[in-house]
C-alpha positions, 0 to 999 in steps of 0.5 A, spaced: 941 299 577 947 303 578 954 300 582 957 305 586 963 302 587 968 300 580 967 294 578 974 292 577 977 295 583 973 296 588 974 305 589 967 307 592 964 313 587 962 319 591 958 324 590 963 328 587 965 323 582 958 323 579 958 330 578 965 330 573 967 327 568 972 322 570 969 315 571 965 312 564 959 307 565 958 300 562 951 297 560 949 290 563 946 286 559 939 287 563 940 295 563 944 295 570 949 301 569 956 299 572 962 306 573 969 304 572 974 309 575 978 313 572 985 308 573 982 303 570 978 306 565 986 309 562 988 301 562 982 298 561 981 303 554 982 297 549 977 293 551 972 298 552 973 301 546 972 295 543 965 293 547 969 287 550 966 286 557 970 287 563 972 283 568 977 283 574 984 282 573 983 278 580 976 274 578 975 268 575 977 268 568 970 269 564 972 269 557 973 264 552 980 263 550 982 264 542 982 257 539 989 253 538 
């Protein structure tokens, strides 16, 4: 199943967006595809390239904190 909005900012992905290459994708653990809008892709590129799971910035903190 594919998402129709960016999971980070909720921007809708239109049919015109689907024909272009601006949106990036992330495959979930069960094969679901999430499409990430161009703005979020640019701002979160380090996380995307290093395969760090993406979470919405205003969502719950689900990442592990480094040990102190």
